[in-house]
C-alpha positions, 0 to 999 in steps of 0.5 A, a space after each residue: 065940440 070945441 073949435 080948438 084942437 088940443 094943442 091950441 087948448 094947451 097954448 091958451 090955457 094959462 098953465 092948464 087953468 082954462 076956465 075950470 074955476 068958472 065952471 066949478 062955480 057955475 050951475 053947469 052940469 059939466 065942463 065944455 070940451 076945452 076944460 074937459 081936455 085940461 081937466 085930464 091933467 088934473 087927474 079927472 075924466 068927465 064921463 056920463 052914465 051910458 046905461 041911462 042915456 036912452 031913457 034920459 033922452 026920451 025924457 028930454 033930460 041932459 046926460 047923467 054927468 059923472 067924473 072919474 078921478 085917478 090917484 097917482 102913486 109911484 109903483 102903486 104903493 099906499 100907506 095904510 092911511 092912504 088906502 083907508 082914505 080912498 076907501 072912505 072916499 068911495 062911500 062919501 064921494 064915489 060909487 062905493 067901489 075902488 078900481 085898481 088900474 093897470 098902471 098901479 093907480 086907483 080910480 074913484 068913479 061916479 063922482 058928481 061935479 059938486 064933489 070933484 074938488 072935495 075928492 081931489 083935496 081928500 087925495 092930497 090931504 092923505 099925501 098923494 095926488 091926482 096931478 099928472 095921473 092923466 093928460 099929455 105928461 109923464 103918467 104914473 111911474 110903474 115899478 115892480 109890484 112884489 114887496 120883496 125886500 132886497 137891494 134890486 127892488 129897493 133901487 127900482 122903487 127909489 128910481 120910480 119915486 125919482 122919476 115921478 118927482 122929476 116929471 111933475 108939472 110945475 104950474 101952480 094951477 093945480 094948487 090954486 084950483 083945488 087946494 088953496 083956501 076953504 072957499 073957491 073964488 074967481 080969484 083962483 082963475 086969475 092966480 099968477 102967471 104960468 110957471 115955466 115948465 123946464 121939461 115940458 115947455 108951454 105945450 107939454 107933450 104931444 100925448 100921454 107918456 108911460 114909464 115902467 121899471 121891471 126887476 127880472 125875472 118878473 115882467 109884472 109892469 109889462 115893460 115892453 108896452 111902455 114909452 120907456 121901459 127900464 129893466 134892472 141889470 143885476 150883479 152877483 150880489 143882487 145889486 143893480 149894476 145898471 138899467 137896460 132902457 127900451 123905448 117906443 112901446 104903446 098899444 092904442 090904435 083904431 080899427 081898420 086904420 093901418 097908420 095906427 098900430 101897437 108897437 113893442 119898446 125897442 132896446 136903446 142903451 144901458 146906463 148906470 143906475 145913477 143916470 137912469 132918471 136923466 136918461 128918461 128926461 133926455 128921451 122925453 124931451 126928444 118926444 117933446 120936440 119931435 113927436 107928431 102934434 098935428 094928429 093925436 092918433 099919431 102922436 105917441 112916441 111909438 110912431 117916432 121910434 117905429 118910423 124914424 128908426 131906433 138908430 135915429 132916436 138913439 142919436 137924438 138922445 145921445 146928443 142930450 146926455 153927458 154920461 156913458 152908455 153901453 148895449 142893452 143886456 137882453 132880459 130873461 123874463 118868465 111871465 107878467 104874473 103876480 106872486 099871489 098867495 103868501 110869500 116871504 119878503 126877505 126881512 122876516 115879514 110876509 106879503 099876501 097877493 090877492 087876485 081882484 077880479 078886473 081890479 074892482 074892489 067891491 063887496 059883491 052880492 054873490 061873491 067875495 066882499 073885497 072892500 070890507 075884507 081889505 078894510 078890515 085887514 089894513 085897519 086891523 094890522 096897519 099894513 101898507 098895500 101895493 096895486 099891481 099892473 094886473 090890477 091885483 093887490 098886495 098887502 105887505 109888512 105882515 107879521 107871521 103871527 098875524 097870518 091866521 088872523 088875515 086868513 080868517 078875515 078873508 074866509 069870513 068875507 069869501 075872498 080867495 087870494 088867487 092860487 085856487 084860480 086857474 093860472 089864466 084867470 090870475 093874469 086875465 084882465 079887462 078894461 072898465 068900458 061900459 057904462 062910463 067910458 065914452 069910447 067903449 064899443 062893447 062890454 068888457 069888465 061887466 062880462 069878463 067874469 062870465 067869459 072866464 067861467 066859460 074858459 075855465 071849463 075849457 081849461 078843465 076839459 083839456 087839463 090846462 088849469 095850471 098853464 100860463 095863458 094870457 087873456 085880455 079884453 077891451 071895449 075898444 081898440 085903445 088898449 087900456 088893458 094891454 091886449 095886443 101882447 096877450 096870448 088871446 085878446 078880444 077887442 070891442 068892435 060893436 055890442 057883443 062883437 070883438 076882434 080876436 087877436 092871438 099869438 102874444 106871449 105870457 112874458 109880454 115880449 111878443 105882439 099878437 096878430 088879428 085872427 078874426 075881425 069879428 067874433 061874437 061874445 058867446 063864440 069866444 070860448 069855442 074859438 079859444 078851445 080850437 087853438 088850445 086843442 091844437 096846442 094839446 095835440 101838437 105841443 112839445 114836452 114842457 112847451 108853453 102855449 106862447 112858445 108853441 105859437 112861436 114855433 108853429 107860426 114862425 112869422 109871429 114875431 115880425 110885427 107889421 101894421 097889417 097884422 093888427 088890421 088884416 086877418 091871418 088868411 088875408 095876410 097869407 095871400 097879400 
């Protein structure tokens, strides 16, 4: 462990350089803690294969060190060449899989230290970057996934690009370490003085920062989970007349520590479209100046908004802007789901939304060969792709004449686009967890398909296959799969044991509450069944499960820190 805290590491990093170069050039199997913290800013997480830990320990071997590299791409959009470049990297540098993320990015897993520089250079060579995909900066800017060619979606995508460019860190450490010259030397370690960061300053932000843009009625970016959520306000002609801005969302917490808790973004103000990016900059600088740098578990902007109050926060932002604002227009969302299957873009072309189980693009031995199918379609049709916040994939700009050809490729590779799945499975998601995440307390991705198979049996028994019900699972309480606003969520506590949360919303606009501190993995389907049987018995005509829960649990909408740490029965008697 490092003797320095993260703020001290950033302070002494010389523009996020640290000693990354000497370690890259050395025979060391991994980076020291100081460099690992800086490596995140460059888009990589240092990991080890936890499946091999015990056996390697017996053999008195070092851990099996590996790296994840994350690509940053606003609104999840990739050209055909960029997608195929990542597919190629998966074979030559990674573990033969691509992982679509809930922030519309792509992760390459299983990279060894010797391949780290080649991976980052390959990402940049295809026109994208890993810079700022991790670290205490504004992360990948999310945008509406569905490839609808109208004025509102075009404006939201433009704004995502503007925000991404505005918040790109300016230090030259990324280019000097990963990109300059064919041969890396220690000269790169000494390259230049750090460039002044006009927004971030020397110490960057207290923690990671997330921004998402939604176009109603689809809340596919889970806008209330973001540090800044922007919702397009639409005029009668379909144009964007303004953006309603929400602040202070975030889901990470620690089990049993009531000072940590999830929080939904709160309404700040509305502004004209041309001022939205500047509004984001003002908000980010408030967090930069006032966020808690003494405790990283308390450093996210959600705590600043929750504890100082939205009025205080609004005053701080107002002092930093020079354009008019007005009250937020309450958005009307119908769900966080993607438009799976075939759809019309509005310009004569088609898009295809494909459900990708847990976002893992891989050729399964006993199922769909997703990697091969996507490669064949993208290469054969030269069509772009877009990653969704549900970790699904859109293929778009497809000529209607090519529809049968695409269907044939999918059938040949046993890939089902998603309409045949239950509505629950279409939006269900699990984080990566074991074996690569160092924070994982329980399995998530590797057991989730089995869990959904069992839950589908419950749905079939109760005739709920087409009912919108949001289920998410994570291996730890940090919330990477955004569990805390789901109808049902299972958050790892220990091997095969999960905290069970119930009562969020398929629209993403309400937080769940802790129902059971511990439920065994094999007991999860029965726990879900008990609530769904009540729903079937007592629901009103046309009522969704989310609305049923809100009607029958009138205190469900009032978030307090205790609701994430105390079971329902304990809260009732407190």
